[in-house]
N, CA, C and O atoms as a GROMACS GRO file, in nm:
protein
  548
    1MET      N    1   8.728   9.202  15.313
    1MET     CA    2   8.603   9.207  15.381
    1MET      C    3   8.543   9.347  15.362
    1MET      O    4   8.608   9.447  15.393
    2ALA      N    5   8.423   9.353  15.314
    2ALA     CA    6   8.358   9.481  15.290
    2ALA      C    7   8.312   9.541  15.422
    2ALA      O    8   8.262   9.470  15.510
    3THR      N    9   8.328   9.672  15.434
    3THR     CA   10   8.290   9.744  15.555
    3THR      C   11   8.208   9.864  15.516
    3THR      O   12   8.234   9.923  15.411
    4ARG      N   13   8.112   9.902  15.596
    4ARG     CA   14   8.030  10.020  15.568
    4ARG      C   15   8.116  10.144  15.566
    4ARG      O   16   8.202  10.162  15.653
    5CYS      N   17   8.094  10.231  15.468
    5CYS     CA   18   8.172  10.353  15.453
    5CYS      C   19   8.158  10.445  15.573
    5CYS      O   20   8.255  10.508  15.614
    6ALA      N   21   8.041  10.454  15.630
    6ALA     CA   22   8.020  10.544  15.743
    6ALA      C   23   8.107  10.503  15.861
    6ALA      O   24   8.163  10.589  15.930
    7MET      N   25   8.118  10.374  15.886
    7MET     CA   26   8.200  10.326  15.997
    7MET      C   27   8.347  10.357  15.971
    7MET      O   28   8.418  10.400  16.061
    8ILE      N   29   8.393  10.336  15.850
    8ILE     CA   30   8.531  10.362  15.815
    8ILE      C   31   8.561  10.511  15.821
    8ILE      O   32   8.668  10.551  15.869
    9PHE      N   33   8.470  10.591  15.774
    9PHE     CA   34   8.491  10.735  15.774
    9PHE      C   35   8.513  10.785  15.915
    9PHE      O   36   8.600  10.869  15.939
   10ARG      N   37   8.435  10.735  16.009
   10ARG     CA   38   8.452  10.776  16.148
   10ARG      C   39   8.583  10.723  16.205
   10ARG      O   40   8.646  10.790  16.287
   11ALA      N   41   8.624  10.604  16.165
   11ALA     CA   42   8.742  10.542  16.222
   11ALA      C   43   8.871  10.600  16.166
   11ALA      O   44   8.970  10.611  16.239
   12SER      N   45   8.872  10.638  16.040
   12SER     CA   46   8.996  10.686  15.981
   12SER      C   47   8.967  10.777  15.864
   12SER      O   48   8.874  10.752  15.786
   13SER      N   49   9.044  10.882  15.852
   13SER     CA   50   9.027  10.972  15.738
   13SER      C   51   9.114  10.930  15.621
   13SER      O   52   9.119  11.000  15.520
   14ARG      N   53   9.182  10.816  15.632
   14ARG     CA   54   9.272  10.770  15.527
   14ARG      C   55   9.205  10.682  15.422
   14ARG      O   56   9.272  10.638  15.329
   15VAL      N   57   9.080  10.655  15.434
   15VAL     CA   58   9.013  10.570  15.336
   15VAL      C   59   8.897  10.646  15.274
   15VAL      O   60   8.847  10.743  15.331
   16ARG      N   61   8.855  10.601  15.159
   16ARG     CA   62   8.741  10.664  15.093
   16ARG      C   63   8.648  10.555  15.041
   16ARG      O   64   8.689  10.441  15.021
   17CYS      N   65   8.525  10.592  15.020
   17CYS     CA   66   8.424  10.497  14.979
   17CYS      C   67   8.424  10.482  14.827
   17CYS      O   68   8.428  10.581  14.754
   18LEU      N   69   8.420  10.359  14.779
   18LEU     CA   70   8.413  10.332  14.636
   18LEU      C   71   8.283  10.260  14.601
   18LEU      O   72   8.283  10.171  14.516
   19GLY      N   73   8.177  10.298  14.662
   19GLY     CA   74   8.050  10.233  14.635
   19GLY      C   75   8.000  10.163  14.759
   19GLY      O   76   8.057  10.176  14.868
   20GLU      N   77   7.894  10.089  14.743
   20GLU     CA   78   7.831  10.024  14.856
   20GLU      C   79   7.923   9.922  14.922
   20GLU      O   80   7.951   9.816  14.865
   21GLY      N   81   7.971   9.956  15.042
   21GLY     CA   82   8.048   9.862  15.122
   21GLY      C   83   8.190   9.836  15.076
   21GLY      O   84   8.257   9.752  15.134
   22ILE      N   85   8.238   9.904  14.974
   22ILE     CA   86   8.373   9.881  14.925
   22ILE      C   87   8.460   9.998  14.968
   22ILE      O   88   8.424  10.114  14.947
   23VAL      N   89   8.573   9.968  15.028
   23VAL     CA   90   8.660  10.073  15.080
   23VAL      C   91   8.801  10.052  15.024
   23VAL      O   92   8.850   9.939  15.016
   24ALA      N   93   8.864  10.162  14.984
   24ALA     CA   94   9.001  10.155  14.934
   24ALA      C   95   9.086  10.257  15.009
   24ALA      O   96   9.036  10.360  15.054
   25SER      N   97   9.212  10.228  15.021
   25SER     CA   98   9.301  10.322  15.089
   25SER      C   99   9.336  10.436  14.995
   25SER      O  100   9.317  10.427  14.874
   26ARG      N  101   9.387  10.544  15.052
   26ARG     CA  102   9.423  10.661  14.975
   26ARG      C  103   9.572  10.664  14.944
   26ARG      O  104   9.626  10.771  14.916
   27ASN      N  105   9.638  10.552  14.949
   27ASN     CA  106   9.782  10.551  14.929
   27ASN      C  107   9.823  10.556  14.782
   27ASN      O  108   9.942  10.554  14.751
   28ARG      N  109   9.727  10.562  14.693
   28ARG     CA  110   9.752  10.578  14.549
   28ARG      C  111   9.847  10.472  14.493
   28ARG      O  112   9.931  10.502  14.407
   29GLY      N  113   9.834  10.349  14.540
   29GLY     CA  114   9.914  10.240  14.488
   29GLY      C  115  10.050  10.223  14.554
   29GLY      O  116  10.121  10.127  14.525
   30LYS      N  117  10.088  10.316  14.640
   30LYS     CA  118  10.216  10.304  14.711
   30LYS      C  119  10.192  10.232  14.842
   30LYS      O  120  10.095  10.260  14.912
   31ARG      N  121  10.281  10.141  14.875
   31ARG     CA  122  10.263  10.072  15.002
   31ARG      C  123  10.319  10.156  15.115
   31ARG      O  124  10.417  10.229  15.098
   32LYS      N  125  10.256  10.146  15.228
   32LYS     CA  126  10.295  10.222  15.346
   32LYS      C  127  10.424  10.163  15.401
   32LYS      O  128  10.433  10.041  15.420
   33PRO      N  129  10.526  10.247  15.427
   33PRO     CA  130  10.651  10.192  15.478
   33PRO      C  131  10.634  10.139  15.620
   33PRO      O  132  10.563  10.198  15.702
   34ASN      N  133  10.698  10.026  15.648
   34ASN     CA  134  10.693   9.972  15.783
   34ASN      C  135  10.816  10.020  15.861
   34ASN      O  136  10.899  10.093  15.807
   35LEU      N  137  10.827   9.979  15.985
   35LEU     CA  138  10.936  10.024  16.070
   35LEU      C  139  11.072   9.984  16.014
   35LEU      O  140  11.168  10.061  16.022
   36ARG      N  141  11.082   9.864  15.958
   36ARG     CA  142  11.208   9.818  15.900
   36ARG      C  143  11.248   9.908  15.784
   36ARG      O  144  11.365   9.944  15.771
   37ASP      N  145  11.152   9.946  15.698
   37ASP     CA  146  11.182  10.036  15.587
   37ASP      C  147  11.232  10.170  15.637
   37ASP      O  148  11.330  10.224  15.585
   38LEU      N  149  11.165  10.222  15.737
   38LEU     CA  150  11.204  10.352  15.790
   38LEU      C  151  11.340  10.348  15.858
   38LEU      O  152  11.415  10.445  15.854
   39SER      N  153  11.373  10.236  15.919
   39SER     CA  154  11.503  10.225  15.985
   39SER      C  155  11.618  10.215  15.885
   39SER      O  156  11.733  10.239  15.922
   40GLN      N  157  11.589  10.181  15.761
   40GLN     CA  158  11.691  10.172  15.658
   40GLN      C  159  11.721  10.306  15.592
   40GLN      O  160  11.821  10.320  15.522
   41GLU      N  161  11.636  10.406  15.616
   41GLU     CA  162  11.658  10.537  15.558
   41GLU      C  163  11.769  10.609  15.633
   41GLU      O  164  11.778  10.602  15.756
   42HIS      N  165  11.853  10.677  15.558
   42HIS     CA  166  11.964  10.748  15.620
   42HIS      C  167  11.920  10.888  15.659
   42HIS      O  168  11.861  10.960  15.578
   43PRO      N  169  11.948  10.928  15.783
   43PRO     CA  170  11.910  11.063  15.824
   43PRO      C  171  11.998  11.167  15.755
   43PRO      O  172  12.114  11.141  15.720
   44THR      N  173  11.941  11.284  15.737
   44THR     CA  174  12.017  11.395  15.678
   44THR      C  175  12.111  11.452  15.783
   44THR      O  176  12.102  11.420  15.901
   45ARG      N  177  12.199  11.537  15.739
   45ARG     CA  178  12.294  11.601  15.831
   45ARG      C  179  12.220  11.681  15.937
   45ARG      O  180  12.256  11.676  16.055
   46SER      N  181  12.118  11.755  15.896
   46SER     CA  182  12.043  11.836  15.993
   46SER      C  183  11.968  11.748  16.093
   46SER      O  184  11.954  11.784  16.210
   47GLU      N  185  11.918  11.632  16.047
   47GLU     CA  186  11.851  11.540  16.139
   47GLU      C  187  11.949  11.483  16.241
   47GLU      O  188  11.916  11.471  16.359
   48LYS      N  189  12.070  11.450  16.195
   48LYS     CA  190  12.173  11.401  16.287
   48LYS      C  191  12.210  11.508  16.388
   48LYS      O  192  12.225  11.480  16.507
   49ASP      N  193  12.224  11.631  16.342
   49ASP     CA  194  12.257  11.741  16.432
   49ASP      C  195  12.147  11.762  16.535
   49ASP      O  196  12.175  11.789  16.652
   50SER      N  197  12.024  11.750  16.492
   50SER     CA  198  11.911  11.767  16.583
   50SER      C  199  11.909  11.658  16.690
   50SER      O  200  11.887  11.686  16.807
   51VAL      N  201  11.932  11.534  16.649
   51VAL     CA  202  11.936  11.423  16.744
   51VAL      C  203  12.051  11.442  16.841
   51VAL      O  204  12.036  11.420  16.962
   52ARG      N  205  12.167  11.482  16.789
   52ARG     CA  206  12.284  11.504  16.874
   52ARG      C  207  12.254  11.614  16.978
   52ARG      O  208  12.289  11.600  17.095
   53ALA      N  209  12.189  11.721  16.934
   53ALA     CA  210  12.157  11.830  17.026
   53ALA      C  211  12.059  11.784  17.134
   53ALA      O  212  12.071  11.824  17.250
   54GLN      N  213  11.963  11.701  17.096
   54GLN     CA  214  11.867  11.649  17.194
   54GLN      C  215  11.936  11.556  17.294
   54GLN      O  216  11.900  11.554  17.411
   55ALA      N  217  12.034  11.480  17.246
   55ALA     CA  218  12.103  11.385  17.334
   55ALA      C  219  12.188  11.455  17.438
   55ALA      O  220  12.200  11.407  17.551
   56ILE      N  221  12.248  11.569  17.402
   56ILE     CA  222  12.336  11.637  17.497
   56ILE      C  223  12.271  11.756  17.566
   56ILE      O  224  12.338  11.830  17.639
   57ALA      N  225  12.143  11.774  17.545
   57ALA     CA  226  12.071  11.885  17.609
   57ALA      C  227  12.074  11.868  17.761
   57ALA      O  228  12.074  11.756  17.812
   58ASP      N  229  12.075  11.979  17.831
   58ASP     CA  230  12.081  11.976  17.978
   58ASP      C  231  11.960  11.908  18.040
   58ASP      O  232  11.972  11.844  18.145
   59ASN      N  233  11.844  11.921  17.976
   59ASN     CA  234  11.723  11.864  18.034
   59ASN      C  235  11.692  11.723  17.981
   59ASN      O  236  11.586  11.669  18.012
   60ALA      N  237  11.781  11.663  17.903
   60ALA     CA  238  11.756  11.529  17.850
   60ALA      C  239  11.774  11.425  17.960
   60ALA      O  240  11.870  11.432  18.038
   61SER      N  241  11.684  11.330  17.966
   61SER     CA  242  11.699  11.224  18.064
   61SER      C  243  11.813  11.132  18.021
   61SER      O  244  11.841  11.120  17.902
   62PRO      N  245  11.878  11.067  18.115
   62PRO     CA  246  11.990  10.978  18.081
   62PRO      C  247  11.950  10.866  17.985
   62PRO      O  248  12.029  10.826  17.899
   63ILE      N  249  11.829  10.816  18.000
   63ILE     CA  250  11.784  10.706  17.913
   63ILE      C  251  11.768  10.756  17.770
   63ILE      O  252  11.809  10.688  17.676
   64VAL      N  253  11.708  10.874  17.754
   64VAL     CA  254  11.691  10.931  17.621
   64VAL      C  255  11.826  10.959  17.557
   64VAL      O  256  11.847  10.928  17.440
   65ALA      N  257  11.918  11.016  17.635
   65ALA     CA  258  12.051  11.044  17.583
   65ALA      C  259  12.123  10.916  17.540
   65ALA      O  260  12.191  10.914  17.437
   66ALA      N  261  12.107  10.810  17.619
   66ALA     CA  262  12.172  10.683  17.585
   66ALA      C  263  12.114  10.624  17.456
   66ALA      O  264  12.189  10.580  17.369
   67ILE      N  265  11.983  10.624  17.444
   67ILE     CA  266  11.919  10.568  17.325
   67ILE      C  267  11.957  10.648  17.200
   67ILE      O  268  11.990  10.590  17.097
   68LEU      N  269  11.953  10.780  17.211
   68LEU     CA  270  11.989  10.864  17.096
   68LEU      C  271  12.137  10.847  17.061
   68LEU      O  272  12.172  10.842  16.943
   69GLY      N  273  12.221  10.838  17.162
   69GLY     CA  274  12.364  10.819  17.137
   69GLY      C  275  12.393  10.687  17.066
   69GLY      O  276  12.472  10.683  16.971
   70VAL      N  277  12.332  10.581  17.112
   70VAL     CA  278  12.352  10.450  17.049
   70VAL      C  279  12.299  10.451  16.906
   70VAL      O  280  12.360  10.391  16.818
   71SER      N  281  12.186  10.517  16.883
   71SER     CA  282  12.133  10.522  16.747
   71SER      C  283  12.225  10.600  16.654
   71SER      O  284  12.239  10.565  16.537
   72LEU      N  285  12.287  10.706  16.704
   72LEU     CA  286  12.383  10.781  16.622
   72LEU      C  287  12.506  10.697  16.590
   72LEU      O  288  12.555  10.699  16.477
   73VAL      N  289  12.555  10.624  16.688
   73VAL     CA  290  12.671  10.537  16.667
   73VAL      C  291  12.638  10.430  16.563
   73VAL      O  292  12.717  10.404  16.473
   74GLU      N  293  12.520  10.369  16.576
   74GLU     CA  294  12.482  10.265  16.481
   74GLU      C  295  12.466  10.320  16.340
   74GLU      O  296  12.502  10.254  16.243
   75CYS      N  297  12.412  10.440  16.330
   75CYS     CA  298  12.396  10.504  16.199
   75CYS      C  299  12.532  10.528  16.133
   75CYS      O  300  12.549  10.503  16.013
   76GLU      N  301  12.627  10.576  16.210
   76GLU     CA  302  12.761  10.599  16.156
   76GLU      C  303  12.829  10.468  16.117
   76GLU      O  304  12.893  10.460  16.012
   77LEU      N  305  12.814  10.366  16.200
   77LEU     CA  306  12.871  10.235  16.166
   77LEU      C  307  12.810  10.181  16.037
   77LEU      O  308  12.880  10.125  15.953
   78ASP      N  309  12.679  10.198  16.022
   78ASP     CA  310  12.612  10.155  15.899
   78ASP      C  311  12.675  10.220  15.776
   78ASP      O  312  12.709  10.153  15.679
   79SER      N  313  12.692  10.351  15.782
   79SER     CA  314  12.744  10.421  15.664
   79SER      C  315  12.890  10.384  15.638
   79SER      O  316  12.931  10.371  15.523
   80LEU      N  317  12.970  10.365  15.744
   80LEU     CA  318  13.110  10.326  15.726
   80LEU      C  319  13.122  10.184  15.674
   80LEU      O  320  13.206  10.156  15.587
   81LEU      N  321  13.041  10.094  15.726
   81LEU     CA  322  13.046   9.954  15.683
   81LEU      C  323  12.997   9.938  15.540
   81LEU      O  324  13.056   9.863  15.462
   82ARG      N  325  12.892  10.007  15.506
   82ARG     CA  326  12.831   9.991  15.373
   82ARG      C  327  12.931  10.023  15.263
   82ARG      O  328  12.928   9.961  15.156
   83ARG      N  329  13.018  10.118  15.286
   83ARG     CA  330  13.119  10.156  15.186
   83ARG      C  331  13.220  10.045  15.159
   83ARG      O  332  13.284  10.044  15.054
   84LYS      N  333  13.235   9.952  15.253
   84LYS     CA  334  13.334   9.845  15.240
   84LYS      C  335  13.287   9.729  15.152
   84LYS      O  336  13.367   9.645  15.111
   85PHE      N  337  13.157   9.723  15.124
   85PHE     CA  338  13.102   9.612  15.047
   85PHE      C  339  13.099   9.647  14.899
   85PHE      O  340  13.073   9.761  14.860
   86LYS      N  341  13.126   9.546  14.816
   86LYS     CA  342  13.124   9.566  14.672
   86LYS      C  343  12.983   9.599  14.624
   86LYS      O  344  12.963   9.690  14.544
   87ARG      N  345  12.885   9.523  14.672
   87ARG     CA  346  12.744   9.551  14.637
   87ARG      C  347  12.687   9.643  14.744
   87ARG      O  348  12.680   9.606  14.861
   88GLN      N  349  12.646   9.762  14.704
   88GLN     CA  350  12.598   9.861  14.799
   88GLN      C  351  12.450   9.897  14.778
   88GLN      O  352  12.403   9.999  14.827
   89ASP      N  353  12.378   9.812  14.705
   89ASP     CA  354  12.237   9.842  14.679
   89ASP      C  355  12.155   9.819  14.805
   89ASP      O  356  12.196   9.747  14.896
   90ASP      N  357  12.038   9.882  14.808
   90ASP     CA  358  11.951   9.876  14.926
   90ASP      C  359  11.902   9.736  14.958
   90ASP      O  360  11.891   9.699  15.075
   91GLU      N  361  11.875   9.657  14.855
   91GLU     CA  362  11.825   9.521  14.878
   91GLU      C  363  11.929   9.436  14.949
   91GLU      O  364  11.896   9.365  15.044
   92THR      N  365  12.053   9.442  14.903
   92THR     CA  366  12.160   9.365  14.967
   92THR      C  367  12.182   9.412  15.110
   92THR      O  368  12.198   9.331  15.201
   93TRP      N  369  12.182   9.543  15.128
   93TRP     CA  370  12.204   9.597  15.262
   93TRP      C  371  12.090   9.558  15.356
   93TRP      O  372  12.113   9.533  15.475
   94SER      N  373  11.968   9.553  15.307
   94SER     CA  374  11.855   9.511  15.389
   94SER      C  375  11.869   9.366  15.432
   94SER      O  376  11.835   9.331  15.545
   95ILE      N  377  11.919   9.282  15.343
   95ILE     CA  378  11.942   9.141  15.378
   95ILE      C  379  12.050   9.130  15.484
   95ILE      O  380  12.036   9.055  15.580
   96LEU      N  381  12.159   9.205  15.466
   96LEU     CA  382  12.270   9.199  15.561
   96LEU      C  383  12.230   9.249  15.700
   96LEU      O  384  12.272   9.193  15.801
   97THR      N  385  12.150   9.354  15.704
   97THR     CA  386  12.117   9.416  15.833
   97THR      C  387  11.979   9.376  15.884
   97THR      O  388  11.934   9.429  15.986
   98GLY      N  389  11.912   9.285  15.816
   98GLY     CA  390  11.780   9.239  15.859
   98GLY      C  391  11.788   9.162  15.990
   98GLY      O  392  11.897   9.136  16.042
   99ASP      N  393  11.673   9.126  16.042
   99ASP     CA  394  11.667   9.057  16.171
   99ASP      C  395  11.753   8.931  16.176
   99ASP      O  396  11.816   8.902  16.278
  100SER      N  397  11.756   8.856  16.068
  100SER     CA  398  11.834   8.733  16.066
  100SER      C  399  11.963   8.748  15.986
  100SER      O  400  12.032   8.650  15.959
  101GLY      N  401  11.997   8.871  15.947
  101GLY     CA  402  12.118   8.895  15.871
  101GLY      C  403  12.243   8.898  15.958
  101GLY      O  404  12.233   8.915  16.079
  102PRO      N  405  12.359   8.881  15.898
  102PRO     CA  406  12.484   8.878  15.974
  102PRO      C  407  12.517   9.012  16.042
  102PRO      O  408  12.595   9.014  16.137
  103LEU      N  409  12.461   9.121  15.995
  103LEU     CA  410  12.484   9.251  16.058
  103LEU      C  411  12.354   9.305  16.120
  103LEU      O  412  12.329   9.425  16.119
  104GLY      N  413  12.274   9.216  16.172
  104GLY     CA  414  12.144   9.253  16.225
  104GLY      C  415  12.146   9.316  16.363
  104GLY      O  416  12.044   9.370  16.407
  105THR      N  417  12.258   9.310  16.432
  105THR     CA  418  12.268   9.369  16.565
  105THR      C  419  12.381   9.469  16.570
  105THR      O  420  12.472   9.467  16.486
  106LEU      N  421  12.375   9.556  16.668
  106LEU     CA  422  12.481   9.656  16.684
  106LEU      C  423  12.613   9.588  16.718
  106LEU      O  424  12.718   9.631  16.669
  107SER      N  425  12.610   9.487  16.800
  107SER     CA  426  12.736   9.419  16.836
  107SER      C  427  12.800   9.353  16.714
  107SER      O  428  12.922   9.351  16.702
  108ALA      N  429  12.719   9.299  16.623
  108ALA     CA  430  12.772   9.241  16.500
  108ALA      C  431  12.835   9.349  16.412
  108ALA      O  432  12.937   9.325  16.346
  109LYS      N  433  12.775   9.467  16.409
  109LYS     CA  434  12.830   9.578  16.331
  109LYS      C  435  12.962   9.625  16.390
  109LYS      O  436  13.054   9.660  16.317
  110ILE      N  437  12.971   9.626  16.523
  110ILE     CA  438  13.097   9.665  16.588
  110ILE      C  439  13.206   9.566  16.555
  110ILE      O  440  13.318   9.606  16.524
  111ILE      N  441  13.176   9.438  16.560
  111ILE     CA  442  13.274   9.333  16.526
  111ILE      C  443  13.316   9.345  16.380
  111ILE      O  444  13.435   9.336  16.349
  112ALA      N  445  13.221   9.366  16.290
  112ALA     CA  446  13.253   9.379  16.147
  112ALA      C  447  13.338   9.504  16.122
  112ALA      O  448  13.433   9.499  16.043
  113ALA      N  449  13.305   9.615  16.187
  113ALA     CA  450  13.383   9.737  16.170
  113ALA      C  451  13.526   9.715  16.216
  113ALA      O  452  13.619   9.767  16.155
  114HIS      N  453  13.544   9.641  16.322
  114HIS     CA  454  13.680   9.609  16.370
  114HIS      C  455  13.750   9.517  16.270
  114HIS      O  456  13.869   9.536  16.242
  115ALA      N  457  13.679   9.418  16.218
  115ALA     CA  458  13.739   9.324  16.122
  115ALA      C  459  13.782   9.395  15.994
  115ALA      O  460  13.884   9.359  15.936
  116PHE      N  461  13.705   9.494  15.949
  116PHE     CA  462  13.739   9.570  15.828
  116PHE      C  463  13.846   9.677  15.855
  116PHE      O  464  13.893   9.741  15.761
  117GLY      N  465  13.883   9.696  15.979
  117GLY     CA  466  13.984   9.796  16.012
  117GLY      C  467  13.929   9.938  16.022
  117GLY      O  468  14.005  10.034  16.020
  118ILE      N  469  13.798   9.950  16.031
  118ILE     CA  470  13.736  10.082  16.044
  118ILE      C  471  13.761  10.139  16.183
  118ILE      O  472  13.785  10.258  16.199
  119ILE      N  473  13.755  10.052  16.283
  119ILE     CA  474  13.783  10.094  16.420
  119ILE      C  475  13.892  10.006  16.477
  119ILE      O  476  13.909   9.892  16.434
  120ASP      N  477  13.967  10.058  16.574
  120ASP     CA  478  14.074   9.980  16.636
  120ASP      C  479  14.024   9.911  16.762
  120ASP      O  480  13.906   9.918  16.796
  121ASP      N  481  14.116   9.842  16.832
  121ASP     CA  482  14.079   9.766  16.951
  121ASP      C  483  14.019   9.854  17.061
  121ASP      O  484  13.921   9.816  17.125
  122VAL      N  485  14.077   9.971  17.081
  122VAL     CA  486  14.031  10.060  17.187
  122VAL      C  487  13.889  10.107  17.160
  122VAL      O  488  13.805  10.106  17.250
  123VAL      N  489  13.862  10.148  17.037
  123VAL     CA  490  13.727  10.194  17.002
  123VAL      C  491  13.628  10.079  17.010
  123VAL      O  492  13.516  10.095  17.059
  124ARG      N  493  13.668   9.962  16.960
  124ARG     CA  494  13.579   9.845  16.967
  124ARG      C  495  13.540   9.814  17.111
  124ARG      O  496  13.423   9.795  17.141
  125ASP      N  497  13.639   9.810  17.199
  125ASP     CA  498  13.611   9.779  17.339
  125ASP      C  499  13.525   9.888  17.403
  125ASP      O  500  13.435   9.858  17.482
  126GLY      N  501  13.554  10.014  17.370
  126GLY     CA  502  13.475  10.124  17.424
  126GLY      C  503  13.331  10.120  17.377
  126GLY      O  504  13.239  10.141  17.456
  127LEU      N  505  13.310  10.093  17.248
  127LEU     CA  506  13.174  10.084  17.195
  127LEU      C  507  13.099   9.967  17.257
  127LEU      O  508  12.982   9.979  17.294
  128ALA      N  509  13.167   9.854  17.268
  128ALA     CA  510  13.102   9.736  17.325
  128ALA      C  511  13.062   9.762  17.470
  128ALA      O  512  12.950   9.729  17.511
  129ASP      N  513  13.152   9.822  17.548
  129ASP     CA  514  13.121   9.852  17.688
  129ASP      C  515  13.010   9.955  17.700
  129ASP      O  516  12.919   9.940  17.781
  130SER      N  517  13.019  10.061  17.620
  130SER     CA  518  12.919  10.169  17.628
  130SER      C  519  12.781  10.121  17.589
  130SER      O  520  12.683  10.151  17.657
  131THR      N  521  12.772  10.046  17.480
  131THR     CA  522  12.640   9.998  17.437
  131THR      C  523  12.585   9.896  17.537
  131THR      O  524  12.464   9.891  17.560
  132ARG      N  525  12.672   9.816  17.596
  132ARG     CA  526  12.627   9.720  17.697
  132ARG      C  527  12.569   9.794  17.818
  132ARG      O  528  12.467   9.753  17.872
  133GLN      N  529  12.636   9.901  17.858
  133GLN     CA  530  12.586   9.981  17.971
  133GLN      C  531  12.454  10.048  17.937
  133GLN      O  532  12.366  10.056  18.022
  134CYS      N  533  12.440  10.096  17.812
  134CYS     CA  534  12.314  10.159  17.771
  134CYS      C  535  12.199  10.060  17.773
  134CYS      O  536  12.087  10.093  17.811
  135ILE      N  537  12.227   9.939  17.731
  135ILE     CA  538  12.123   9.836  17.729
  135ILE      C  539  12.081   9.800  17.872
  135ILE      O  540  11.964   9.769  17.896
  136GLU      N  541  12.176   9.804  17.966
  136GLU     CA  542  12.145   9.771  18.104
  136GLU      C  543  12.064   9.878  18.174
  136GLU      O  544  12.002   9.852  18.277
  137ILE      N  545  12.064  10.000  18.120
  137ILE     CA  546  11.987  10.110  18.183
  137ILE      C  547  11.845  10.080  18.172
  137ILE      O  548  11.762  10.159  18.218
   0.00000   0.00000   0.00000
């Protein structure tokens, strides 16, 4: 649908005019990553350290600390589990961890990590209880 350039210019600085009523994005042919794409990216060591510091900071709210803690645990489980699979490409991992994939939830990842012998019974039970409590907050 063609839109007037003046209206688009006021609404967003991300588009440019290509003539009368024709608007194109400035993404230069690259598609904008969605939330699922961003969640598949692995954080760097410094990013993990930063999140960890925010989670244990004295002024952090309990809810923020719980959410950050669970996200760190899930990130570590992802990296440990991914090493156990023969196919480790991003496409396969996206299918496995997608919304309808067998590893689409944190509880499924905890069960799989236990099945692969990555974590023992005590850690599995502790993770299950801790994440359940975080969700109830």
